[in-house]
C-alpha positions as CSV (number, residue, x, y, z in Angstrom):
1,M,135.6,-83.7,-26.7
2,A,136.4,-85.8,-23.2
3,D,138.6,-88.1,-24.8
4,H,140.7,-84.9,-26.3
5,V,141.0,-83.5,-22.5
6,R,142.1,-87.1,-21.3
7,S,144.7,-87.5,-24.0
8,N,146.2,-84.1,-23.8
9,L,146.1,-83.2,-20.3
10,A,149.4,-84.4,-19.4
11,A,151.4,-82.5,-22.0
12,H,150.1,-79.0,-20.2
13,L,151.2,-80.4,-16.6
14,P,154.4,-78.6,-16.4
15,R,152.9,-74.9,-17.4
16,L,150.0,-75.6,-15.2
17,R,152.4,-76.5,-12.2
18,R,154.6,-73.5,-12.8
19,F,151.6,-71.2,-13.0
20,A,150.0,-72.8,-9.7
21,W,153.5,-72.7,-8.0
22,G,153.6,-69.0,-8.5
23,L,150.1,-68.5,-7.5
24,A,150.2,-70.6,-4.4
25,G,153.6,-69.6,-3.1
26,S,154.7,-73.2,-2.4
27,R,155.1,-76.4,-4.3
28,D,153.1,-78.3,-2.1
29,E,150.0,-76.0,-2.4
30,G,150.5,-75.7,-6.0
31,D,150.6,-79.3,-6.4
32,D,147.4,-79.7,-4.6
33,L,145.9,-77.1,-7.0
34,V,147.0,-78.5,-9.8
35,Q,145.7,-82.1,-9.0
36,A,142.2,-80.7,-7.8
37,A,142.1,-78.7,-11.3
38,C,142.8,-81.7,-13.3
39,E,140.1,-83.7,-11.2
40,K,137.8,-81.0,-12.1
41,A,138.8,-81.1,-15.8
42,L,138.7,-84.7,-16.3
43,A,135.0,-84.7,-14.4
44,R,133.7,-81.4,-16.7
45,A,135.6,-82.5,-19.9
46,D,132.3,-82.4,-21.6
47,Q,132.1,-78.6,-20.8
48,F,135.3,-78.1,-23.1
49,T,134.3,-76.2,-26.0
50,P,135.7,-78.1,-29.3
51,G,138.1,-75.8,-31.5
52,S,139.1,-73.9,-28.0
53,R,142.3,-73.8,-26.7
54,L,142.7,-76.6,-23.9
55,D,145.7,-74.9,-22.3
56,S,143.5,-71.8,-21.8
57,W,140.4,-73.7,-20.6
58,L,143.0,-75.7,-18.0
59,F,144.5,-72.4,-17.0
60,R,141.2,-70.9,-16.3
61,I,140.6,-73.9,-14.3
62,V,143.8,-73.6,-12.1
63,Q,143.0,-70.0,-11.7
64,T,139.3,-70.4,-10.5
65,T,140.3,-73.4,-8.4
66,W,142.7,-70.8,-7.1
67,I,140.4,-68.3,-6.1
68,D,138.0,-70.6,-4.6
69,R,140.4,-72.1,-2.2
70,R,141.4,-68.4,-1.2
71,R,137.8,-67.6,-0.7
72,Q,137.4,-70.8,1.7
73,A,140.6,-70.1,3.4
74,A,139.4,-66.4,4.2
75,R,143.3,-65.5,4.8
76,R,146.0,-63.7,2.7
77,T,148.8,-66.4,1.3
78,E,152.0,-64.8,0.9
79,A,154.6,-66.4,-2.0
80,D,157.6,-67.7,-0.6
81,P,160.3,-65.3,-2.1
82,D,162.7,-68.2,-2.5
83,L,160.1,-70.6,-4.2
84,L,160.5,-69.4,-7.4
85,A,164.2,-69.4,-7.2
86,Q,164.1,-73.4,-6.1
87,L,161.6,-74.2,-9.2
88,P,163.2,-76.7,-11.7
89,D,164.7,-75.5,-14.8
90,E,165.6,-77.7,-17.8
91,R,168.0,-75.1,-19.0
92,P,171.7,-75.0,-17.8
93,H,172.7,-71.6,-16.1
94,A,176.0,-70.3,-15.7
95,G,176.1,-69.4,-11.8
96,E,175.9,-65.7,-12.3
97,A,173.3,-65.8,-14.7
98,R,171.4,-68.3,-12.0
99,L,171.8,-65.9,-9.3
100,A,170.1,-62.9,-11.5
101,L,167.4,-65.4,-12.2
102,G,166.9,-66.0,-8.6
103,T,166.8,-62.3,-7.8
104,V,164.0,-61.8,-10.5
105,E,162.0,-64.7,-9.5
106,R,162.0,-63.7,-5.8
107,A,160.8,-60.0,-7.0
108,I,158.1,-61.8,-8.9
109,A,156.9,-63.8,-5.8
110,T,156.6,-60.5,-3.8
111,L,154.2,-59.0,-6.3
112,P,150.5,-58.8,-5.4
113,E,148.6,-62.0,-6.2
114,E,146.6,-60.3,-9.2
115,Q,150.2,-58.9,-10.6
116,R,151.7,-61.9,-10.2
117,A,149.1,-64.0,-11.9
118,V,149.0,-61.8,-15.2
119,L,152.7,-61.9,-15.2
120,L,153.3,-65.4,-14.9
121,L,150.7,-66.0,-18.0
122,V,151.9,-63.4,-20.2
123,S,156.0,-63.1,-19.4
124,I,156.7,-66.6,-18.6
125,D,154.2,-68.6,-20.5
126,G,153.9,-66.3,-23.6
127,V,150.2,-66.3,-23.3
128,A,148.4,-63.3,-25.2
129,Y,146.7,-60.4,-23.4
130,R,143.4,-61.2,-24.8
131,E,143.7,-65.0,-23.7
132,A,145.3,-64.0,-20.5
133,A,141.7,-61.9,-20.0
134,D,139.8,-64.7,-20.7
135,I,141.8,-67.0,-18.5
136,L,141.5,-64.6,-15.3
137,E,138.3,-63.3,-16.5
138,I,139.2,-59.7,-16.5
139,P,139.1,-57.2,-19.1
140,I,141.9,-57.1,-21.2
141,G,142.7,-53.4,-20.1
142,T,143.0,-54.9,-16.5
143,V,145.4,-57.3,-17.9
144,M,147.7,-54.6,-19.5
145,S,147.5,-52.2,-16.4
146,R,148.2,-55.3,-14.4
147,L,151.3,-56.2,-16.4
148,A,152.5,-52.5,-16.4
149,R,152.6,-52.2,-12.8
150,A,154.0,-55.6,-12.4
151,R,156.8,-54.7,-14.7
152,L,157.3,-51.3,-13.0
153,A,157.5,-53.1,-9.5
154,L,159.9,-55.6,-10.9
155,G,162.1,-53.0,-12.4
156,R,162.2,-50.8,-9.3
157,A,163.0,-54.1,-7.1
158,L,165.8,-55.2,-9.5
159,E,167.2,-51.2,-9.5
160,G,167.3,-51.5,-5.6
161,E,169.1,-54.9,-5.8
162,E,171.7,-53.7,-8.1
163,K,172.2,-50.6,-5.8
164,G,172.3,-52.9,-3.0
165,R,175.1,-55.0,-4.9
166,E,177.0,-51.9,-5.6
167,H,177.0,-50.4,-1.7
168,D,178.1,-54.0,-0.7
169,A,181.1,-54.2,-3.3
170,R,182.1,-50.7,-2.3
171,R,182.0,-51.6,1.4
172,L,184.2,-54.9,0.5
173,K,186.5,-52.8,-1.3
174,I,187.2,-50.5,1.8
175,L,187.2,-53.2,4.2
176,G,189.6,-55.3,2.1
């Protein structure tokens, strides 16, 4: 199984990096997190269960590495609200769509860490609830409730952003 892990690890790096960047709140910390997780995965490749999903196993290693680092640091790491808006995206976006995406990404970055992790896995990477529960080592009901709270918070944040833009537009119209 060690050969399977070694030969397929690189294919999962983009998703692992996106997840780690979202957890860590910065590219540098996220990249360090992925590197540490990859080192652990390679060192423990014989622990990979044949027939199981490699990506789930790798996500779990990233998550536990992040938790370990958080415990060691004994401090709260705040996500940089502009980080997710700066993440590379291979798809071309129209200017307005890119601005909207940046707004959503900044709102995601302000979520509590637990909600952000579930949202990143389920809504961004398309991981099933059961798999997210396994990766995060929490009950599936907790995944569902954290996801619901994250979506509600995002909706509120985006609604507030829209009201703010309408207010600015009315103000500009009055001034102009």
